[in-house]
N, C-alpha and C positions, 0 to 999 in steps of 0.2 A: 401559436405560441412558439417560441425557440424548443421548448422541452415537450411538445406535445405529446410525441411518441417515446417518451423515455418510460422503461419500462424493464421489467423482466421477461426475458424471451426464453422460451423452451423450444429446441435444436432436437428432434426425437433420434435423428440419425444424420449421417454425412450428406449435404444436397437435401436435407428436406426444409420447407419452408419454415421460419421462425416462427411461433405461435406465442403473444403475449399473453403470461399469466400472471402477471401483477402490473398494476396501472398506477397511477395517483401519486407516485414519487420524484422527486426532483434529482438526477442524478446520481442513480442508483448505483454505487461503483463497488462497495463491498458485501462481496456473498460469499454466507461458511454456512456449510450443511454440519450440523450435530443431530446425528440418527436422524429423523425424518421430520425435523426442524429446520428451514432455510431462516436463515439471519441475514438481513440486507441492513447495510448503512447508505444511506443518503443524506441529503441536503439538509441538516436540521433535526435528524432521529434516526434511531435504528428501531426497526420494526422485526418481530419473529411472525413467519409464517410455516403452517403444518397442516395436515392432512389433505396433502394434493391427490385430486380425482380427475382424470383427464387432464384437462385445462385451467383448472380452477383450484386454488387453495381454499379450504372451506374453512379455517382456522386464523386470524390474524388477531395482532395486538400489537401495538407500539410499547417498546419497551425500554427507550431512552427518549425522551425529550431535550433537544439539543445536543450534547451539554450545550452549545454554543449557538444561539439563535444565529441563524442564517450560514452557519458554519459546515464548511464542506467536508463531511466525513469520508475517509478512507477505506483502505483495507482491512478487514476483520482478520484476527487469527485468536485461534483457541490453546490457553495453556496448560501446562500439566495438571494443576489443580483445578481445572474445569472452568476457569473464570475467561472471558472473552475479553481480548485488547484492542484499540480500535485506534488509528492515527488521526489528527484533524487539524487540517490547514489551519494555518493564524489568516486572519480576516485582513490584514495589509501586506503589504510586500515587505514592508522595512520602519514599520513605526511598533512601538511597546506594545502589544495587545492586553486589551483591557480585562479580560477574563483571563483565568490562571490555564483553562481548557483551551483557549485559542491558539495555536500551535502547538500542541503536547500529544502523548500517549495516554491514554486512559483504559481503565481496566475497570469490568465491571461484571457481576454476578448473571445467568443465563436470563433471570428474567427480569434484568437490568438494574438491580439494586446494589448499593453499595459502590457505589463508583467513586474512582480514587484513582490521582495521579498517580502515573506509572514514572513519564519523564517529560521535562518540560522545555521550554524556550527551544524548539526546534519549528524549525517556518513552516516545513510542510511534509510531514513523515507519509510517505504514500503507502511502498507496499512492505508488509510485515510479514517475517518467515523466520521459523526458529531452526536452526541447523541440525541436522538430523540425530536424533538420542539424547539430546541436550535440552539445556535451558537458555541458550543463548539467542537472545532477540537480534535477528538482522532487519537494519531498517535503511528504506531506500528515502533521503532527502532533498528536496529541492531548495535552491537557494535561492537569495536575493536577486533579483533581476536591475536593481538600479545603479551598477557598480562602474560601468562600463568597462575601461580595460583594465579593474581591477576583479571584475567578477570571478570568480573560483568555480570549479566543476562542480557538478553537483555530487551527492558523498553516497557511500555503501559502509554503513556504521553496524557496530556491534552495543547494542545497547542498555543499560542495566537500570536495575531500578531506582529511583531517587537521582537519578541523572538531570544535568542541567546543560542545554548546549548552546547556550549563551546568546540565540536568538533576541534583537536584530543588530547587537553590537558585534558579536563576534563570526566571524566565516571564515576563520582558519587564518587570517594574516598575522596571528600572535600578540604579543606586546600585552600590557597588563589587562586591557579586555577580555583577553582570550584566557587569563588564569584558572588553572582548575577547568578548565573545557575539555571534555576528550577530543579525541582526535578521530576522524575516520578510519577505516578499513583499508579504502581504496576511491581516490578521485576519480571522475568521470568527466564525462562532456560537460562545460557551461552551456547553461541556458539549455540543458538536456532534458528537463520538464521527464525525471525519470518516474517511471511506475512500478509495476509488481517485481515480485521476487521470487523465487523459486530453487530448493537446491534435488538438481535430478539424481546426485548422488552426494557422498561424502566431502568432494573435494573441490566442489566449483559451485560459482551460483549464479544465475541467470538474470539479468535485470532489462527491464523495457525500459528504453529511452523515446519519450513520444516525440520531442520536439525535432529531434537529431536523425529520427527514424531509422532505428536500429536494436537489434537486441545483444548486449554486451555478456560477455562471459567474466567471471573473477573468480581467478584461480586460488586458493585458499590456501595459506600455508600458517600452522600454529608457532607462533610466538610468545614463552611464556603463558600466563594467562589469556592470551588475546589470539589476534589472527595477523597477518599482512596479506593484502589482496594485491592481485597483476591483474590487469585488463585487457581484453583483447576484444574485438569483434567476434560476434557467434553469428546474427542474422541480419542481413541489409535488404533493401528492395524494398521495405515497407512506406506506407504513407503515414502513420502514427500507432505504433504499437503499444499498448498499455496493459491488456491485461493476458497473465502467462497462468497457466493451470497445467498441472502436472493429470494425465491422465491414468485409468486403472494398470493399462498397459505399459505405463510408464512414458509413454508418445509426450511431445508437448504440443499443448494447445496456445496459440497466440491468438488474441484478438487486436484487430486492426481499426481502432477508431475511425482512421481517416477512409478508411473503404467501405466498411461495416462487417467485413469478411472476417473467419474465424480459420487458421491454417493448421494444420497437423504438420509437427516434426519429429518422423522415428527416431531420427539419431540425434541423440543428446549426450552431455559428457556424465 
């Protein structure tokens, strides 16, 4: 099967053989530790795993079923109030989603209860990260793929609770269909397939671009109550960078989907 080796793997140290510690999930993309519990977002579900001994979690429970049947669940992030936020890709490229949770960001408690909509009408919110020391949530957004020469770049955006980003009608072209739709902080490459985002410091973000094989740096400047972003290449030469994680020593770990390798970058902005 195509996803027969999907799972969560433990790499004990650089160069060690990866050991699968969680199996049976389809595309487990979003991983978030909270204390000794690992939350895992995968297609159609969110699970909580705890009591890791050796290479096995001895406690497991599914905390969210769906919330979209067969929906692609992406990154997870913890809010200051303890709730978890999750990005969910729309189940179609450019049609109006049947479920309000398809193409959205949702919020829920750590036991999966009290699920509610955080922001709506986003084709594919993948990376979620808070600007350090604030409640400002930044999100990477994959745009529609059917627009030909009109295809916009993917977006890096500041997303507030209750916002609607206009998918599928608005993709940044302006006019009546985009009236009231927020604007992105920065526009990235077209068809970039943007992935995770991290903040190594307080002045720039790093964004993975899966399809165009690079990690972008977005330098941020405060403008009123928001931000303006300036984009420049940070890391190239990879195949399909997707996951970005900051290690405890502040090094950047880059997961390359195309090669199955994890790279360590010690000099980050």
